[in-house]
N, C-alpha and C positions, 0 to 999 in steps of 0.2 A: 428868393430862397435857392432856386436852382443855381443862380450866379454865385451865391455864397459857397456852395459845395464845389463848383467848378474852380473857383479861385483857390479854395483850400487844397484841392487836388493838385493844381498847377504849382502852388507854393511848395508843397511837400516834394514834388518831383524836382523842382528847381534847386532845392537845398540838398538833393542827393538821396532822399529816402527811397529805398527800393519800391518798384512799382506795386508789388503785392501789398506791402504795408501802407503805401499811400492810398490805394483803393480801399483797403480794409479800414484805415483810420477815418476816411471820409464817410464810409458806411456806418461805422460805429458812432461817430458824432451825430449823424442824422437819426440813427435809431434811438440814441439817448434823448435827442430833442423831441421826437415824436412818440416814443413809447415809454420813456422813463427808464430808470436803472434796472428794475426787475425785468420788465418786458424785453429790453435789449439783451440782457445777459442770457435770458432763456432762448431767444431767437437765434443767437450767434451759432451755437453748436448745431441747431436744427438746420439752418441754412447752409452751414459748411458741409454737413453730411449730405444734404440733398444735392448740393452742387457736384459732388463726386459720385453719387449713387447712380451710375450709368454704366452698364456692361460695355458699351462702346469705348469708354475711356480706358479699359484694360489694354487696348491696342497701343496707347500712347507710350507707356514705358517699354512695351515689347519692341515697337519700331525703333525707339531710342537705343535699346540694348542691341538690336540687330545692327544699327548704324555704327555703334561703338565697336562691335566685334569686327565688322568689315573694315572700319578705319584702322584699328590696331593690327588687323590681319593683312594690311597692305594690298587689298584686292584692287583698289583704285590704281595702283602702280601698273598692274597688268593691263587694265583697261586703257590707260594712257599709251602704253607700249603697243597695244593692239591698234589704236587709232593712228599712232605714229607710223607703223609699218604699212598700213593700208592707205593712208591719205597724205603722207608727207610730200609726195611728188607733185601734188596739186598746187596751184597758186595759193599762197598763204597756208600751205598744207599743215604745218605744225599748229597754227591757230585753229584750223578746222578740226584737227585731231583733238585739241583741247576742248572745244565746244562739244564734240561728239562724246568724248570721254565723260564730260560733266553731265551730259544728258543721260548716258547709260548709268553712271554712278548715282544720279538723282533717282532714276527708276529703281535702283537697287535699295537705296537707303532712305529716301524721302527726307534727307537732311541737307539743307543748303550750306550750312556751316561746315559739316563734314566734307561735303563736295569741294568747297573752296579750299579747305585745308589740304585734303588729299591730293587733288589734281594740281593745285597751286604749287605745292612743295616740289613737284616733279616738273611741271610745265614752265614755270617762270625761269629757272636757270637755263633750261634747254632752249627756250625761245630767245632769251637774251644772248646766249652764246652763238646763235645763228643769225644775229643781226636785226631781230625784230625791235621796233621802237618800244621803249619801256611802257609808255602809256597804252599802246596797243596790247601788250602782253597783260598788263594789270586789268585793263578793261575786259579782255576776253575771259580771264579767270573769274573776275568778280561777276560779270554778266552770266557766264555759264554756271557759276555756283548757285545762282538764284533759281535755277530750273528745278531744284529739289522741292520747291513749294508747289509748282504747277503740275509736274509729271507725277502720276501716282506710283507708289503709295505716298501720300502727303499728310503729315501730321496736322498742319493748319486746316486741311479739309476735314479731318476727323473731328477737330474742335468745332468747326462750323456745323457739321452734322449733329454733334452732341448738343449744341445750343439750339438749333432750329428744328431738329427732328427729321431732317431730310435723310434719304438713304445714302449711306456712306459709299456703297457700290456705284450708285448713279453719280455721286459727286466725283469719285475717282475717274469714272469714264468720261466725265465732262472735261477733264484736263488733258486727255490724250491728244486730240487733234490740235488744240491751242498750244500744247507743249511741243508737238512736232513742228508746228508753224514757227514758234518762237526759236527753236533750234535752227531752222532754215534761215530765218531772218538774221540771226546772230552770225551764221556762217557767211552769208552774203556780206555782212558788215566787215568781218575780219578779212575776207578775201579782198574786198575793196581797199582796205587800209594797208594790206600787205602786197599789193599788186606789183610794186617795184622791186621786190626782193627776188633774188635768183632762186630758181626751182631746186629742190632737194633731189638727190638721186633716188630713183624708184627702187623699192625693196623687191627682192626676188620672191617668187611664189613660195619657195620653201620657208623663207623668213616670215611671210604672212601667215602661212598655215601653222607654223610653230607658235606664233603669237596667239592665233585663234585657239589652238589646242590648250595653251596655257590659261587663257581667259574663259574657256568654255563653261566651267562650273560656276563662275561668277555671273556670266551672261544668262545662265539658266535660272538664276534667282528671281528676277522680275517676271519671267514667264511662269514660274511656279506660283508666285504670290498673286499677281494680277490675273493670270489665267485661271487659277483656282477659284478666285472670287467670282469671275464671270461665267464659269462653267457650273457654278453652284456646288463645287466640291467642299467649300468651306466659306464661312462668313469673313468679312474684313478683319474682325478681331482674331478669329482662328487663323487667318492667313498670317497675321503678325507672329503668332506662336510658331507656325510651321516655318516661316522665313527665318526666325531666330534659331530654331533647331538646325535648319539647313546651313545657316551661316556658321554655326559651331562645327558642324560636320566637315565643311569644306576647309575651314581655316585650321582646324586641329588635325583632321585625318588626311586631307588631300594636299592642300598647299603647305601644311605644317609650318605656318607662320606664327602660330600662337602656342603658348604653353600654359600649364596650370597656373604658373606664377603671374601670368598676365590678367587672370580673371578678377582678382580683387580690385585692380585699378579700373577695369572695364565696368564692373558692377558699381563701384563708387561713382564713376562718371555718370552712369545711368541714373542712379539714385539722386544725384545732385540736380541733373537736368529735369528729371520727372518731378522732383519736389518743387523746383522753381515754377514749372508750368502749373501744377496743382495749387500752389500757394497763390499765384496770380488769379487762378480760377475762383478760389474761395474769396479773395479780396474783391474781385469784380462782382461776385454774387451779392456780397454785402452792400456794395455801392449801388448795384442795380436794384436791390430791394428798396432802398431809399427812393430811387428814381421812380420805381413802380408805385410806392406810397404817394409820391407827389404827382402821379399820373402823367409823367413826362412822355413816355411812348405814346399814350393815347392822345395827349394834347398835340404832339407833333404830327401824328397821323391825321388828326382832324384838321390841323392847319394846312397840311399838304393837300387834302382833298377839297378844302374850301377855297384855297387860293386858285384863281383862274390863270394858271401859268402852265406851260408845256411841261410834261413829266420829264422831258430830257433836260430841262434847265435844272430841275431838282437833282437829276442824276449827275450832272456836271458838278453841282455844288457838293454832292456827296463825295465825288472823287477828289475834289479840291480838299475837302476835310480830311479824307484818308491820306492824301499826299502830305498834308501838313502834319498829321499825327505821325506819319512815317519818318519825319525828320527828327522827332523827339522821343519816340517810343519804338519798342521792338514788336515783332509780328504778333506774338501770343497776346500781349497786352492790348493791342489795337483790336484784335478779334473779340476778346472778351468784353471790352468797353463798348464797342460800336455795334456789333451784330445784334444783340438783344433789342437795341433801339431802331436800327436801320431795317431789320428783316420785315417787321410788319408794314413799314412804309413802302418798301420795295414791292411787297405783295399787293398792297392797296393801290399802288401806281400801275399795276398790271405787268410788271417785269417778271420774267421767269426766275425763280430763286436759284435754280441750277445754273442758269446763265450768269446770274449775279455772283455766284460762288467763284466762277472763273475770273470775272472782273475784279473781285476782291483779292483773289490770290495774285493777280498781276500787280495790283496796288501793293500787296505785301512784298512782292519781288522788288519793287521800287524802294520800299522801306529799307530793304537790306543793303542798298547801295547809295542811299541819299544821306548826306551829312546833316547834322553832326553825329547821329547815333547809328548810322548804318553798320550793322554787325559785320558784314563781309569786308567793309573798309578796314576795320581794325584787325580782322583775321589776316587780310593780305599784308598789312604792315608787319604783323607778327611773323608771317611766312617769309616776307622779303624785307628785312630790316633796312636795306640800302634804299628802298623806295620812300620818297616823301609823300605825305598825305595829299599834297597838291597834285602830284603826278597821278595818284590813284583816282582822285576825284575827276581830273581831266580825262582819264581813261574810261570812266564809267558813264560819263554824260551821254555819249552816243547810244549806249545800251538802254539808258532811261528813255531816250527818244524813241528807240525801237519798240520798247514796251508800250509807250503811249500810242504809237502807230498801230500796234496790234489791237489795243483796246478800241481804237477807231474802227478797225476792220470788223471786230466782233459786234460793234453797234450796228453795222450795216448787214453783217452776215452772222446773226446769233446762232444759226444752225451749226456752226463750227463747234459750239459748246453743247448744243442740245440734241444733235443728231444721234450720236452713239448712245447716250443714256436712254433715248427713246427706242432704240433698236434692240439693245442688249437688256434683257429683263432679268 
């Protein structure tokens, strides 16, 4: 029976049915089989309401709105210029500036796609003009763009917390040190690949300070949002509202890069993205209800505990599954499909769920840049129409390897993910 539902889901996805409707259709078929027409029709609205009845989820559209405001307000351009002025004289300086700008913009918006679009539109032509190899350029932007998932605030972490009940603040904190390490490893990679390029002239201190003053208000946003959460000034959901208001203030009142006429498009984009996420959530809830009726999570947990195999073998198999799903699905769908099943297994195996959150997010980073459905791959092709998909894929492969290497580091040193959540209450 489980195989039947899995095949149905894969067939619907293969013929191009949107993920939300594929999951919902699978759940509906199962409910009709096990509950009959009347029971299924009564349960659908109840389950749909229950899946969205969580105050934490209010943060999702707010962070999406904040990201859309900053994207339209061109805050990312100032961040790239800041990195350019301060770092361009280093080996691979413009590539380093790209990674740093991606990391900062990720900390501001929590959106990988917005990060890739904003920084890519500026960095790609600039780096190509200065003689950087196209695959190096595309890889740096694609890899750096994925940092929006790992560095807080992170929408996938909010979704993970909503499903599992883990503290959003602790989940955010778990991504700080791994996010910094990921930035550092990406910088080492881009420096190595650009080592033969001539060095750029160093910017004057006056130019650096001018770029810093111009970017100051944007740089203050992650301090306000993340700092406010960890000082107890407001909850992660309230932080999203504060960050959104602050983004409106700086883009309308300080930078003056937005006008009232830009708001309808920003709000429409926010509604479209939020509706997509919530539709997937409802579909995944219906599908998950059927799996629960079939006692799939319980059966898998029992199987894992009874089989006399190292828990690390199961963990490797879980990561292989996530990597495979990342090749055919996007981040939100993977989280809603897998986390309700994997979470009890992870806990039963004795893994820290906060640590697993970081490992899951790194897997989701891989999902963004692995073909055939890696979102950032298509974003980059849209930003750089002259680039072939084959060049983009060759550029991102080293970054996928770096992510796998960091996951290995976290297996040996889980404290990188668990230390700050344990210290900051």
